[in-house]
C-alpha positions, 0 to 999 in steps of 0.5 A: 331817099325814103323807105316805107314799110306797111304792115298790120303789126303796130308793135313791130313798127314801134320797135323799128321806130325806136331803133331807126327813127322815122314816123308811123301813121295809121292807114285805113283803106276800106270799111271793115278791114283792119288798119295797117300802119305805115312806117317811114324813114328818110335820108341817113336813117333810110341808109342805116336801115338798108345797110342793116337789112341788106344781108337778109333781103332777097326780092328787094336786094337790088332796090336796097343797093341802089338806094344805098348808092344814091344816099351815099352820093348825097352824104357830103360835108358842108354846102355843095353846089349841085352841078347839072351833071350831078343833077342829071345823075340824081334824076337817073337814080330817082327814075330807076328807083321809082320804076321798080316800086310797085 
């Protein structure tokens, strides 16, 4: 699971990174336009972020719930052999999440 947030407020991005980890990169799209910053968290960090944001989300609530569900499936202890059935389930999650992104 990967969560990416992009905005112009670099200090806010740095503050979020200090709490949840992840990485920030500068994004320049066109000449003469102020750059934005992209902050990304993955895996457990993404799960922790989504759990913290869930009560405040309106438009992306279903995205967050699905991401939480998906990441919790992956949170198992020790080495795990992925069955064909589990692989198919994960692919369905991936497809649903990808189809919602815009």
